[in-house]
Each structure stands twice: as structure tokens, then as C-alpha cells.
C-alpha positions as CSV (number, residue, x, y, z in Angstrom):
1,M,2.8,11.0,-34.4
2,R,4.9,11.0,-31.4
3,A,7.4,8.9,-29.8
4,V,8.2,9.3,-26.1
5,L,11.0,8.1,-24.1
6,C,9.9,8.6,-20.5
7,L,11.8,11.4,-18.6
8,A,12.8,8.9,-15.9
9,A,14.5,6.6,-18.6
10,L,16.4,9.5,-20.4
11,L,17.6,11.1,-17.4
12,A,19.2,7.9,-15.9
13,F,21.5,7.0,-18.7
14,Q,24.6,9.0,-20.1
15,D,25.5,6.7,-22.6
16,A,22.9,4.3,-23.7
17,P,19.8,2.7,-21.5
18,P,19.7,-0.9,-20.7
19,P,18.6,-3.3,-23.3
20,I,15.0,-4.0,-23.6
21,G,13.5,-6.6,-21.3
22,L,9.6,-6.5,-22.3
23,V,7.4,-5.0,-24.9
24,E,3.9,-4.7,-23.5
25,V,1.0,-3.7,-26.0
26,Y,-2.0,-1.9,-25.2
27,G,-5.3,-0.4,-26.7
28,L,-6.0,-3.4,-29.2
29,R,-9.8,-4.2,-29.3
30,H,-10.3,-5.4,-33.0
31,V,-6.7,-5.2,-34.6
32,A,-4.7,-8.4,-33.8
33,E,-1.5,-8.0,-31.9
34,A,0.9,-10.2,-34.1
35,P,1.0,-7.4,-37.0
36,V,1.7,-4.3,-34.2
37,R,4.5,-6.7,-33.0
38,R,6.1,-7.4,-36.0
39,A,5.9,-3.6,-36.8
40,V,7.5,-2.9,-33.6
41,D,10.3,-5.5,-34.3
42,L,12.1,-5.1,-30.9
43,H,12.5,-8.1,-28.6
44,A,14.1,-8.9,-25.3
45,G,17.8,-8.3,-25.1
46,D,17.5,-5.9,-28.2
47,A,19.0,-2.4,-27.6
48,F,16.7,0.5,-26.9
49,P,16.3,2.4,-30.2
50,E,17.9,5.8,-30.2
51,N,15.3,7.0,-32.6
52,T,11.6,5.6,-32.3
53,T,10.0,7.7,-35.1
54,E,10.3,5.1,-37.7
55,I,9.0,2.5,-35.6
56,V,5.9,4.7,-34.7
57,G,5.6,5.2,-38.5
58,R,5.4,1.2,-39.1
59,I,2.9,0.7,-36.3
60,E,0.7,3.3,-37.8
61,R,0.9,1.6,-41.3
62,V,-0.7,-1.6,-39.8
63,P,-4.0,-1.5,-41.1
64,G,-6.9,-0.5,-38.4
65,V,-4.2,1.4,-36.4
66,A,-4.8,5.2,-36.3
67,E,-2.1,6.3,-33.8
68,A,0.6,4.9,-31.5
69,R,2.9,5.8,-28.7
70,L,6.1,4.5,-27.4
71,N,7.2,4.8,-23.9
72,G,10.6,3.4,-22.7
73,V,10.3,3.0,-18.8
74,C,13.2,2.0,-16.5
75,C,13.2,-0.7,-15.2
76,N,12.3,-4.3,-14.8
77,D,14.9,-6.7,-13.4
78,G,17.5,-4.1,-14.6
79,R,16.1,-3.9,-18.3
80,M,13.9,-1.6,-20.0
81,V,10.3,-1.8,-20.7
82,L,8.7,-0.7,-24.0
83,F,5.2,0.1,-23.8
84,V,3.3,0.4,-27.1
85,G,0.0,2.3,-26.9
86,I,-2.4,2.0,-29.9
87,R,-5.6,4.0,-30.8
88,E,-7.5,2.0,-33.6
89,T,-9.1,3.4,-36.6
90,G,-12.6,4.8,-35.9
91,T,-12.0,5.2,-31.9
92,A,-12.2,8.5,-30.3
93,G,-8.7,9.6,-28.8
94,T,-8.3,11.2,-25.4
95,T,-8.5,15.2,-26.0
96,F,-6.5,17.6,-24.0
97,R,-6.6,21.3,-24.0
98,P,-4.2,23.3,-26.4
99,A,-0.9,24.4,-25.0
100,P,-1.3,27.7,-23.1
101,R,0.9,30.8,-24.6
102,G,1.8,32.8,-21.5
103,I,4.9,34.1,-20.3
104,A,4.8,33.4,-16.7
105,R,8.0,31.4,-15.4
106,L,9.2,29.9,-12.4
107,P,11.9,31.7,-10.1
108,D,15.5,30.5,-10.8
109,D,15.9,28.8,-7.2
110,I,12.9,26.4,-8.2
111,V,14.1,26.0,-11.6
112,K,17.6,24.9,-10.0
113,A,16.1,22.8,-7.5
114,G,14.1,21.0,-10.0
115,A,17.1,20.2,-12.2
116,D,19.1,19.0,-9.4
117,F,16.0,16.8,-8.1
118,E,15.7,15.1,-11.8
119,Q,19.4,14.2,-11.7
120,S,19.4,12.9,-8.2
121,F,16.4,11.3,-8.3
122,M,17.5,9.4,-11.4
123,A,20.8,8.5,-9.7
124,A,19.2,7.0,-7.1
125,V,16.7,5.1,-9.2
126,T,19.6,3.6,-11.4
127,R,21.1,2.4,-8.0
128,G,17.8,0.6,-7.3
129,D,17.3,3.2,-4.1
130,A,13.8,4.3,-5.1
131,D,12.1,3.8,-1.7
132,E,10.1,6.9,-0.5
133,D,8.1,8.0,2.4
134,R,4.5,9.3,1.6
135,S,3.3,9.8,5.0
136,R,2.9,13.6,4.7
137,G,1.0,13.4,1.6
138,Y,4.1,13.9,-0.8
139,S,7.3,12.2,-1.6
140,L,10.6,12.2,0.4
141,M,12.9,9.9,-0.8
142,K,15.1,7.7,1.3
143,D,17.9,8.7,-0.6
144,P,19.5,11.6,1.4
145,A,20.7,13.8,-1.5
146,T,17.4,13.5,-3.2
147,R,15.5,13.8,0.0
148,A,17.2,17.0,0.9
149,I,16.3,18.6,-2.4
150,Q,12.6,17.7,-1.9
151,E,12.7,19.0,1.6
152,R,13.1,22.5,-0.1
153,F,9.6,22.2,-2.2
154,P,7.2,22.8,0.8
155,A,9.0,26.3,1.4
156,F,8.6,26.9,-2.3
157,A,5.0,25.8,-2.3
158,A,3.9,28.0,0.5
159,R,6.0,31.1,-0.7
160,D,5.0,30.9,-4.5
161,Q,1.7,29.4,-4.5
162,P,-0.1,32.1,-6.6
163,L,2.8,32.1,-9.0
164,L,2.8,28.4,-9.3
165,K,-0.7,28.2,-10.0
166,T,-0.4,30.9,-12.9
167,V,2.7,28.9,-14.3
168,L,0.6,25.8,-14.3
169,R,-2.1,27.6,-16.0
170,E,-0.8,30.0,-18.5
171,S,3.0,29.3,-19.0
172,S,3.9,28.4,-22.5
173,D,6.8,26.4,-21.3
174,A,5.7,22.8,-20.7
175,S,8.7,21.9,-18.4
176,A,7.8,25.0,-16.2
177,R,4.1,23.6,-16.1
178,A,5.4,20.3,-15.0
179,L,7.8,21.5,-12.4
180,A,4.8,23.8,-11.0
181,A,2.8,20.7,-10.8
182,Q,5.3,18.7,-8.9
183,V,6.2,21.6,-6.5
184,M,2.4,22.2,-5.8
185,G,2.5,18.6,-4.6
186,Y,4.1,19.9,-1.7
187,A,1.7,22.8,-0.6
188,P,0.9,22.8,3.4
189,D,-3.0,23.3,2.4
190,K,-3.4,20.5,0.1
191,A,-7.0,21.3,-0.5
192,S,-6.2,24.4,-2.2
193,V,-4.4,23.1,-4.9
194,V,-6.5,20.2,-5.7
195,D,-8.6,21.9,-8.2
196,D,-5.5,23.1,-9.8
197,L,-4.0,20.0,-10.3
198,V,-7.1,18.4,-11.5
199,A,-7.3,21.1,-14.4
200,A,-3.6,20.1,-15.2
201,M,-4.9,16.6,-15.9
202,Q,-6.1,18.1,-19.1
203,D,-2.7,19.7,-20.2
204,A,-1.5,19.1,-23.6
205,S,1.8,18.0,-22.2
206,A,2.0,14.4,-20.7
207,E,4.7,15.2,-18.2
208,V,2.6,18.0,-16.8
209,R,-0.4,15.5,-16.5
210,N,2.1,12.9,-15.0
211,N,3.3,15.2,-12.4
212,A,-0.3,16.6,-11.4
213,M,-1.5,13.0,-11.2
214,R,1.2,12.0,-8.9
215,A,0.7,14.7,-6.6
216,L,-3.0,13.7,-6.5
217,A,-2.4,10.1,-6.0
218,L,-0.3,11.0,-3.2
219,F,-3.2,13.2,-1.8
220,A,-5.6,10.3,-2.2
221,Q,-3.3,8.1,-0.2
222,Y,-3.0,10.9,2.6
223,A,-6.7,11.1,2.5
224,Q,-7.4,7.4,3.0
225,E,-4.8,7.5,6.1
226,H,-6.0,10.8,7.7
227,P,-9.8,11.2,7.4
228,S,-10.0,13.8,9.5
229,A,-8.0,15.9,6.9
230,H,-11.2,16.1,5.0
231,L,-9.3,16.1,1.9
232,Q,-11.3,15.2,-1.2
233,V,-9.7,14.0,-4.6
234,P,-12.2,13.5,-7.4
235,S,-11.9,9.9,-9.2
236,A,-13.8,10.6,-12.3
237,P,-10.8,12.5,-14.3
238,F,-8.4,9.3,-13.4
239,V,-11.2,6.9,-14.9
240,D,-11.2,8.9,-18.2
241,L,-7.1,8.6,-18.5
242,L,-7.4,4.7,-18.0
243,N,-8.2,4.5,-21.8
244,S,-5.4,7.1,-22.8
245,I,-2.6,5.6,-25.4
246,D,-0.1,7.7,-23.5
247,W,1.5,5.3,-20.8
248,P,2.1,8.0,-18.2
249,D,-1.6,8.7,-18.2
250,R,-2.8,5.1,-17.4
251,N,0.2,4.7,-14.7
252,K,-0.6,7.7,-12.7
253,S,-4.6,7.2,-13.1
254,S,-4.0,3.6,-11.9
255,A,-1.9,5.0,-8.8
256,A,-4.5,7.3,-7.8
257,L,-7.4,4.7,-8.3
258,L,-5.6,2.2,-6.4
259,Q,-6.2,4.5,-3.4
260,L,-9.6,6.0,-4.4
261,T,-10.9,2.5,-4.8
262,E,-10.2,1.1,-1.2
263,G,-13.9,2.6,-0.3
264,R,-15.2,0.4,-3.1
265,D,-17.6,3.1,-3.6
266,P,-20.5,1.4,-5.7
267,A,-20.8,4.4,-8.2
268,L,-17.2,4.4,-8.9
269,M,-16.9,0.5,-9.4
270,K,-19.9,0.8,-11.8
271,E,-18.1,3.5,-13.5
272,L,-15.2,1.4,-13.9
273,R,-16.8,-1.4,-15.2
274,D,-18.7,0.7,-17.7
275,R,-15.9,3.0,-19.0
276,A,-12.7,1.3,-18.1
277,L,-13.0,-2.5,-18.0
278,D,-10.9,-3.4,-21.1
279,S,-8.2,-1.2,-20.3
280,L,-7.9,-2.4,-16.5
281,I,-7.8,-6.1,-18.0
282,E,-5.2,-5.6,-20.7
283,M,-3.1,-3.8,-18.0
284,A,-3.5,-6.4,-15.4
285,R,-2.3,-8.9,-17.8
286,W,1.2,-6.8,-18.3
287,K,4.1,-9.0,-17.6
288,S,5.8,-6.1,-16.0
289,E,4.7,-6.6,-12.3
290,G,5.6,-3.4,-11.2
291,H,3.2,-1.8,-13.4
292,S,0.4,-4.5,-13.8
293,Y,-0.1,-4.7,-9.8
294,M,-2.3,-1.4,-9.5
295,P,-4.6,-2.5,-12.3
296,F,-5.0,-5.9,-10.9
297,F,-6.1,-4.8,-7.5
298,I,-8.4,-2.3,-8.9
299,L,-10.1,-4.6,-11.3
300,G,-10.1,-7.3,-8.2
301,R,-12.2,-4.7,-6.5
302,V,-14.5,-3.9,-9.4
303,A,-15.2,-7.7,-9.5
304,G,-16.0,-7.4,-5.8
305,M,-13.2,-9.6,-4.6
306,T,-11.9,-9.5,-1.0
307,E,-8.3,-7.9,-0.7
308,E,-7.3,-11.4,0.5
309,A,-8.6,-13.2,-2.7
310,I,-7.0,-10.6,-4.6
311,T,-3.7,-10.9,-3.0
312,A,-3.8,-14.6,-3.4
313,A,-4.5,-14.4,-7.1
314,W,-1.7,-12.0,-7.5
315,E,0.7,-14.3,-5.8
316,R,-0.6,-17.1,-8.0
317,K,0.1,-14.9,-10.8
318,D,-3.3,-15.6,-11.9
319,S,-4.7,-12.7,-14.0
320,E,-6.9,-15.1,-16.0
321,A,-8.9,-16.5,-13.3
322,L,-9.1,-12.7,-11.9
323,I,-10.4,-11.7,-15.4
324,R,-12.8,-14.6,-15.8
325,I,-14.5,-13.5,-12.3
326,V,-14.9,-9.9,-13.4
327,R,-16.3,-10.8,-16.7
328,Q,-18.8,-13.0,-15.3
329,G,-19.9,-10.3,-13.0
330,G,-17.7,-11.0,-9.9
331,R,-18.0,-12.0,-6.4
332,Q,-16.6,-15.7,-7.0
């Protein structure tokens, strides 16, 4: 049993996070949503709970619920979004590698830069200054203070690539593994770290998986925009994590697949339909538009709709029409 308040939310607030704006539930196939929402017992305008362990316990006592996750995400219209992930009884959960036990650690300058980045990044996000430049295949924030820290990461990635790989693979410190994945996303030779980041998608830590997938999603975008780079990011691991009950897994795999589905590879479209259709549908229905946008567009591509038709459906806020099309086999 585990409850998680996303790192982004925790870092942003010295006192208390904003009130809840939305509660989004996912993972339900046979269990009704109403008893789960009653067990959560949190609504728009309520304060975000300091301790979510009791709430997770109530959810897991709902008949048919085997496991629950809570993730608080900042922000939708200045309010928190509470994501409630469910694994039903009799449903196989997503499995990850056991946490490593090695002693490898990062150099002090990388550790300090990582801490400085977290503080500066969340201050920028809290001000609503979250724009970033992704044109180089990694993130450079528009916020000058945060960008200045990120501009040090390519040098770290070049200087310490072997150590970063060792930490990511072997360190018992999950925070160190997560920071290693983040910095490796700035490697001068992106192809040289793809396999390591893909392997990190099976890490026991959701934070490590999150950072590895974010780096790979930006690689995928860069590969789409620069075919001459011959950079390849595999799609299959992201399809697997669309069914995770951990919200960061779903969010970052959607970000990568938004890029990887641009070419509408028939094999990938079939894989998404066969293995992740229900998950895409429930995410496309989320009221938090910043989080439903990516699965909505992926789902439209699975349905065979044109980009113009998907955009029109999005602008109409007509997720149900899109869902009807994909369930009927697509191309309407």
C-alpha cells in the first residue's frame, strides 16, 4: 500500500498545496466508480490531505479493489488534481525490477545542481512560467534561473557518462538514480544512452521511471524533427506502462507515445488497440485537459482519424464521439 504526492507538488509549497480542483479515477474495469469516490471522500475545494495513507486504506477496502495509488499533481487552473489509480482484484499488476543495492553515488556538483534545479523549477511552475525549449532533444526552461542550471547538465553528461550509467543501474539511492536519469537526458550522443534509459523504465522507483521516460520522450520528439539523426526510441515499453496504476508512468508514456505515433506505424497502432485501448479511453475522458490531451490524440490516431479531425474533436471537447469511433473500428 502506497500513497504518493508527486515531487512537483511537494516542492512547490512551503506551507500547504492549493485546494483540490479535480479528482480523476482510473483503472476501473468491473468495480463501480461511485464506491471508490465515496472512499476517497475528497471533492473540489477541499484541502489536499497531509497524509493519504488512511484514504488509500479505505479505497483498498472497497470490494474488488486490490491496490490503490494516489498522486497529487499541480496544477489545473491553480488547483491540485488528485489522480486515483486502481488495480482490481484478479488483475495482474505492472512488475518492476527489485531496487538495486550498490554503493555508487553521484559527484557533489551534480547533486547540488539537481537540488538547485528542483527548487528553481518548482518556483517557476508555481509562477506559471513552465514553458521550455525542447529543440535540442532536452529541456531548457524559459525561466532564466532554471535554464542556467540546466545548461550545466550537458557538460555533466559528457564528463561522467560511465558513472551516470553505473549509478542508474546499481545505486541503492533512488534519488541518485532519478537524477542520473535526468542528467543522462542531456548526453551529447543521445543514442548512447537510449538502452540505459529504457532499462530504467523498469526501475522500482516511480521517480526514476518518470525521469527516464521524460528524457526518452524528448528524444522521440527530436527524432521526429531530425530524421537525419537516425535516433530510435522503442515504443513497446511505453505501451506497457499505459496500464500502470502509477500516474507518472501513464503521463510520461503518453508523452513519448504522442511523438512515436506521429508516423502511425500500423504495428504500433495495433499494439495500442490490443493492449492499451481501455487505458487510453479512460485517460482521454479526464477533465484535466493538460493531462487528457496526449491520450486523446493517441486514441484518435489509433482510430485512424486525421490530425485535423482529432483537433476538431478536441476543440469541441467531444471525447465520447472519438471513443465511439475507435470502438467501432475507426476511420469515421
